[in-house]
N, C-alpha and C positions, 0 to 999 in steps of 0.2 A: 406303321407300314410306309414310312417315308425314306427316300433314298438319301443315304449319308455319304457313301464312298463308292467309287468305281475304280477297279484295278484292271490291268491288262498284263497277262502272262504269256510270253512267247515260249513255245515248246516244240520239240522235235521227236518224232517216232520213226525209227528206221522201218523199212518194208522188207518183206521176204523176197520181193521181186518188183521191178519197176512196172508202172502202168503206162502204156503208150496209147494215144488216141489222136484222132483228127489228122491234120496234114503234117504236124510236127510236134505236138505236145507230148510231154513225158513227165511222169511223177515218180521220183526215186525215194522220197521220204515225205512224211507228213510234217511240214513246217507250218504249224498252225498257231493260233493264239486262243486264249481263254479269257473271256470277259467275266469279271467277278463284280457283282453288285451287292453292296452291304447296306442293309436297312437299319434304321434307328433302333429297332427292337432286337437287333443282333442277327436277323435272318440273312443268309447268304444265298444268292442265286448265281448260277454259272451258265455260260453259253459258249459253244465252240465257234471259232472264226476260221473258215477254210480259205486260206489266202491263195488265190488263183490269178496270178497276173495275166495268163493267157486266156482266161475266161471272162473275168470281171474287171481286169485292169487294176487290181488292188495289190499293194505290197505291204510289208510290215510298217513302213513309214506312213503310207496312206491310211492304213487302218488306225494307227495311233493318232494321226491327225484328225480323222473323221470322228473318232470317239472323243477327242479333246474338244472338238467343236460342239458335239451333242451333249456331253456330260453336264455342262453348266445349266442346261435346260432341265436336268433331272434333280438338281440339288434341292432337297427338302420336298420334293414332289411326292404326293401320296399315290400309291399304286392301287388305290380303291377306284380310281377313275381311269378311263382308257388313255393310252399314250400314243395312239397311231399318228398324231401330229408330228411326232419325232421323225417318222419316215419322210414326211414332206419337207421337213426343215433342211434336209440335205439330199439332193437328188443323187442317184447312182450309189456308189459305196455299198453295194448290196450285201456283201459278206459281213462287213463291219456292223451294219444295222441289223442283219439277221441274228448274229451272235448276241448283240445287245438285247434284242427282243426276247430271245430264249432265256437269257439271264433274268430279265424282269419277270417273265412268267414264273420261273422257278422260285425267285425270291418271294413273290406274292404267295405262291402255294405253300412255301415253308412258313411264312408268317401266319397263314391261316390254318396251319397244322394239317395240311393235306399231303398224302404220300406221293402224288404225281402232279406235275405241272398241268397235264391234260389227263383226265380220267379216261382209261380205255373204254370204248363203246362196243368193241367187238371181241370175240373170243380169241381170234388168231389172225395172223397176216402171213401170206405166202411171201417168201423171201427170195430175192434175186441177187446174183453175184456178178460183178463186172469182170469180164474176160477181155484183157487188152490185146492190142496188136502185137504180133511177134511171130517167130517161126513156129511151125506146126507142133513140134515136140514140146516147146516151152508152153504153148497155149494149152495143150492137152494135159501137161503136168499141173498147170495152174488150175484147170477145171477139176482135175482129180483131187487136188488139195481141198478145194471147196466142197466137192461132192462128198468126200469122206467126213466132212464136218456138218453134213446135213442139208446142203444146198441142193435144190432140184430145178432151179430156173437160172439160166445163164443169159446175161446181157452181153452180146458179142460185139466188140468194136470192129468196124469195117471202114474202108474208104481210101486206103493208100494204094491197094492193088485189088480191084474188085474181083477179078478172076481167082486170085489166090485166096481172097476172103471167102468166096463161095466154096472153094474146095475145103477150106478149113472148117466151115460150117458143116459140110458133109461128114468130115472126120469126127467132129464133135457129136453129131447125131449118131454116128456108128458106135462111138466109144461110150456114149451115155444115153442109151435108148430110153431110159426112164425119165430123163430130164427134158425140159422144154426150153426153147431158145427164142430170143428176139435180137434184132440188130440195132446198133446205134451208129449212124453214119456221120454225126457231127458236121452236117452241112457239106459233105464232100462230093456228093454225086452231082452230075449235070442234069438239066431238064431232059436232054435227049436220051441219056442212058438209064435214068432212074426207072422208068416203067419196065424195062427189060430185066433189070436186076431184081426189082421187087417181085416180078413174076417168077423168077428163078427161086427166090427165097421162099415164096409162098409154096412152091412145089416141094421144098424141103421141110415144110411144116412150121415155119417161123410164125410167132404170135403177132408181132408188130415190127415196125421199123421207126426209129427215132430220128427226127430231123434229117431226112435224106437230102434235102435241097438247101442251098444258101437262103438265108432269111429274105434277102432282097428280091429273090425270084418269086414275087407274089403271084402273078398269073399262073406260073408253072406249079406252085404249091397248091393253089386252088384246084387246078386241073388234076393233079395227082390225087388229091383227096377225093374229088368227084369220081375218079376212075375206080376207086374202091379195090385196088389190087391187094393191099395189105392195110390194116389199121395204122394210122400215123400218130406218133407221140409228139407232142409239143414240149420243148424244153427251152432251147436258146431263144425261141420266138415268144416265150411267155415268161419273162423274168419277173414282171410286176403285174399288179391288177390292171393297170392301164394297158400293158401289152396284151394281157389275156382278153380284155374287151375288144381290142382290135382284131385279134385272131378269131374270136367268136363271131364278130361281124363279117369277117372274110370267110369263115367256115373252112379252116385249113387243117383241122386235126380231129382225131377221134378220142385220144386219151391225153390228159394233162399230167405232166411230171412235176409234182410239187416238191420244192426243195427248201426246207426250213433253214438251210445254210444261207439262203439269200433273202427269204421272206419271213423268217421267224415263224411264230405261231399266228401272230395277228393277221398278217396278210395271207398266209397259207390257208387259214380257215376261211377267210373271205373268198379266196380264189376257188377253194374246194366247193363252197356253196354255189358260187356263180357257174362253175363248170357243170356241176350236177344239175342245176336248174336248166341248163342248155342241153341236157341229155348226153353230156360227155362222160367218159370214164375217167378214172384218176388213179395215180400211183404216187409213191413218195420216193425221192432220191436223197441219199445222204451226202452227196458231194465228197465222197471218200473221207468221211469222218472217222475219228477214233471210235473206240467202243462206247465212250461217253456220248459223243455226238450222235452215233448210231442209235443209242438208247433214246435220246431226245427225238430223233426222227421217227423211231418206232412208235412213240406215243401218238404222233400225228397219223401214222399209217394204220393205227388201230381205231381211228375214228370212222363213224358211219359215212359211207360215200366213197371210200377208197376201195376199189374193187379189182385192181390189177396187182400183179406181183410188185413188191417194193424193194429198192436197193438198200438192204440193211446188213450186208455181209462183208463189205470191203475191209472192215476192221480186222478180219481174220488174217489179212496180209501184214498187219502191223506187228513189229517185234517189241511188244510191251503194251501195257494197259494200266489204266487207273480207275476202271469201272467194270464191274462184273456183268458183262452182257450174257444173257442166258444162252444155253445151247439150243441149236435148232433141232427140231424133231420132224424127220421126213419132209423137209422143205418148209416147215412152218415155225414161226415164233408165236408162242402162246402168251396171252396177257397175264395169266396166272403165274408165269415164271418171272415176270419183271420184278427186279428189286426196287425198293423205294428210293427217293431222291438222295437220302443221306448215305447211300452206299458208295458215294464218291470217295475215293481214297486219296486224301490230300497229301499224305506222306509219299505214296508212290508217284503221284503227279509231280511232286517237287523234284524228283530225280531226272525228269525230262525237261525241266524249265531252264531256258538259257538266259532269260531276262524278264524282270517284272518292273512295272512302272505304275505309279498311282496317277490316274487320270483326273480324279475328282477327290 
């Protein structure tokens, strides 16, 4: 169970429609990478890298550079012992390290003959779908697309025009009365306007609001949490365990959004335990992963302690797949429907690869 090789494959999956969020971010295709770890016994583990320059400041070149820096520390290393020290060896570079960690967990599971990198601990998880910014008709079509495929919770992006966003939420509520909604503001509200809009969204029945205020507005974020208008989700404010401890000390949120895309399984599990010990809720986000990355995120979402809807449906927008993600059933993903690790389709994946490089 010792690391022999590390490969990096860059791939592209077109999307059915672009995703817009925040003040100016836009995603028109999944231009991601796949880390592949090969062990001495022949076992192969994979992890998806969500390359997000506007979120984590990472690019294809920086991901390749980060893994080239970390890989020598893996040569000949046994996966029978923890490898969390790798995260501390190179600060930041969240997506590169997250993908590597997922690959190591999967390689170890295959070497041990286990079907999953993380064994599901729950029967099912409620699934949310990200609805991006856009004109009303486009947003309603996108929501209908997901609803037809079994989604019953929508995470609605807001923040560029709050009045128009509120009207759009009203239209979504009317069009999909069976669905539940929450908002993701991506730090775009001001301290002065946030209470008013959160109160309006509460009247519309929203479940939560994610990161309504800029992270640096610490006193305002504390006050908004204390006001209790709507439960607040921590995402941008809690990238790492260190960030999470700060936010717990400040008491700025109610629900933690865990993203294995940036914290793998190693840090995600530690953060989940810490958040739950502090009485916080938890959900899992897939960072707009492909169906394969969504599957890896789903294994985390099926752990005990994850009690809020998890973002596991963005892959529905992708034009193509190399992993058979199960169909949703009335809003839920069931553990019994999950395929094993070896369901990864290497031949299909190769069709989307633009470049491969051996890192180690």
